[in-house]
DRENBA-150113 format. One record per residue (C-alpha): x negated, y, z negated; residue number from 1; residue in three letters. Coordinates in steps of 0.001 Angstrom, whole numbers, plus 500000, padded with zeros to 6 digits. Layout:
residues N
+--------+--------+--------+-----+-----+
:      x :      y :      z :   k :   r :
+--------+--------+--------+-----+-----+
:      X :      Y :      Z : NUM : ALA :
...
+--------+--------+--------+-----+-----+
//
This chain:
residues 104
+--------+--------+--------+-----+-----+
:      x :      y :      z :   k :   r :
+--------+--------+--------+-----+-----+
: 755419 : 740133 : 257978 :   1 : MET :
: 756611 : 743172 : 257012 :   2 : GLY :
: 759600 : 745478 : 257199 :   3 : LEU :
: 759125 : 746300 : 260903 :   4 : PHE :
: 757658 : 743067 : 261929 :   5 : SER :
: 760275 : 742169 : 263933 :   6 : PHE :
: 759546 : 745112 : 266298 :   7 : LEU :
: 755844 : 744052 : 266685 :   8 : GLY :
: 754402 : 746726 : 264444 :   9 : PHE :
: 751545 : 745196 : 262578 :  10 : GLY :
: 750893 : 742381 : 265323 :  11 : GLN :
: 747957 : 744725 : 266426 :  12 : SER :
: 746223 : 744405 : 263159 :  13 : ALA :
: 746362 : 740893 : 263292 :  14 : ILE :
: 745128 : 740488 : 266705 :  15 : LYS :
: 742409 : 742424 : 265711 :  16 : ASN :
: 741425 : 740523 : 262977 :  17 : ALA :
: 741496 : 737190 : 264846 :  18 : LEU :
: 739375 : 739217 : 267627 :  19 : ARG :
: 736824 : 739900 : 264592 :  20 : LYS :
: 736675 : 735850 : 263823 :  21 : GLY :
: 739205 : 736000 : 260794 :  22 : ALA :
: 739995 : 732956 : 259093 :  23 : VAL :
: 743550 : 731437 : 258984 :  24 : VAL :
: 744558 : 730208 : 255695 :  25 : ILE :
: 748032 : 728155 : 255596 :  26 : ASP :
: 749794 : 728594 : 252113 :  27 : VAL :
: 752518 : 726098 : 252918 :  28 : ARG :
: 752780 : 722697 : 251158 :  29 : THR :
: 750690 : 719757 : 252136 :  30 : ALA :
: 753682 : 718046 : 253806 :  31 : HIS :
: 754122 : 721255 : 255578 :  32 : GLU :
: 750701 : 721664 : 256784 :  33 : PHE :
: 750750 : 718220 : 258083 :  34 : ASP :
: 753804 : 718556 : 260246 :  35 : GLN :
: 752001 : 721184 : 262421 :  36 : GLY :
: 749490 : 723995 : 261502 :  37 : HIS :
: 747464 : 726808 : 263232 :  38 : VAL :
: 744307 : 725055 : 264777 :  39 : ARG :
: 741186 : 725621 : 262713 :  40 : GLU :
: 743708 : 726846 : 259827 :  41 : ALA :
: 742385 : 726120 : 256192 :  42 : ILE :
: 745016 : 724957 : 254016 :  43 : HIS :
: 745121 : 726207 : 250671 :  44 : ILE :
: 748816 : 725961 : 248958 :  45 : PRO :
: 750175 : 729127 : 247513 :  46 : LEU :
: 749884 : 727535 : 243986 :  47 : ASP :
: 746330 : 727580 : 244338 :  48 : ARG :
: 745384 : 730809 : 245845 :  49 : ILE :
: 744550 : 732763 : 242491 :  50 : SER :
: 742154 : 729738 : 241905 :  51 : ALA :
: 740471 : 730128 : 245098 :  52 : ASN :
: 739884 : 734020 : 245072 :  53 : VAL :
: 736162 : 734121 : 244871 :  54 : GLU :
: 735643 : 731403 : 247228 :  55 : ARG :
: 737898 : 733476 : 250073 :  56 : ILE :
: 736301 : 736580 : 249382 :  57 : LYS :
: 732988 : 734755 : 249854 :  58 : GLN :
: 733848 : 734198 : 253454 :  59 : MET :
: 732931 : 737442 : 253892 :  60 : ASN :
: 735567 : 737950 : 256992 :  61 : CYS :
: 739009 : 739069 : 257523 :  62 : PRO :
: 741330 : 736625 : 256150 :  63 : VAL :
: 745324 : 736087 : 257855 :  64 : ILE :
: 747579 : 734153 : 255713 :  65 : PHE :
: 750506 : 732364 : 257135 :  66 : CYS :
: 753630 : 730016 : 256080 :  67 : CYS :
: 756714 : 729610 : 257361 :  68 : THR :
: 758433 : 732728 : 257504 :  69 : SER :
: 755861 : 735503 : 255983 :  70 : GLY :
: 757405 : 735319 : 252347 :  71 : ALA :
: 754651 : 733082 : 250631 :  72 : ARG :
: 751671 : 734511 : 252765 :  73 : SER :
: 753005 : 737815 : 251524 :  74 : GLY :
: 752330 : 736655 : 247820 :  75 : LYS :
: 748954 : 735694 : 248933 :  76 : ALA :
: 747942 : 738963 : 250440 :  77 : VAL :
: 748935 : 740656 : 247296 :  78 : ARG :
: 747109 : 738002 : 245043 :  79 : ILE :
: 743948 : 738854 : 247220 :  80 : LEU :
: 744435 : 742367 : 247219 :  81 : LYS :
: 744852 : 742422 : 243453 :  82 : ALA :
: 741425 : 740444 : 243619 :  83 : GLY :
: 739636 : 743467 : 245317 :  84 : GLY :
: 739821 : 741873 : 249225 :  85 : MET :
: 740373 : 744537 : 251652 :  86 : LYS :
: 740863 : 742802 : 254885 :  87 : GLU :
: 743538 : 740611 : 254504 :  88 : VAL :
: 746474 : 740334 : 256327 :  89 : TYR :
: 750278 : 738420 : 256520 :  90 : ASN :
: 750256 : 736571 : 259477 :  91 : GLY :
: 753971 : 735589 : 258720 :  92 : GLY :
: 755065 : 732412 : 260312 :  93 : SER :
: 752542 : 729740 : 261622 :  94 : TRP :
: 754311 : 729339 : 264695 :  95 : GLU :
: 754013 : 733184 : 265668 :  96 : LYS :
: 750630 : 733251 : 264991 :  97 : LEU :
: 749890 : 730575 : 267207 :  98 : ILE :
: 751655 : 732528 : 269783 :  99 : LEU :
: 749843 : 735715 : 268892 : 100 : LEU :
: 746423 : 733864 : 269375 : 101 : GLN :
: 747412 : 732511 : 273014 : 102 : LYS :
: 747928 : 736209 : 274205 : 103 : ASP :
: 743963 : 737147 : 272991 : 104 : LEU :
+--------+--------+--------+-----+-----+
//
């Protein structure tokens, strides 16, 4: 998620985005997604994010990317920010994101 994510920094931003109705996009492979994912997550593999930037921007809400560890979701965040999107977050591991949702 970030340099200090292991200390819990950044989780409040993710929780706030979830409260605001953020869309969760899982960037793992189809096989990984089929093994388990965040409820109501949209599946767009990382290699398809660039082709979907405009579609994602048209959602008009915060976007939280997740994957297995946060590495691929971090790349997705960089792609969207380069495309001009402001409210985009690296949710890190999909499993940890599920736990954050339960805390709301």
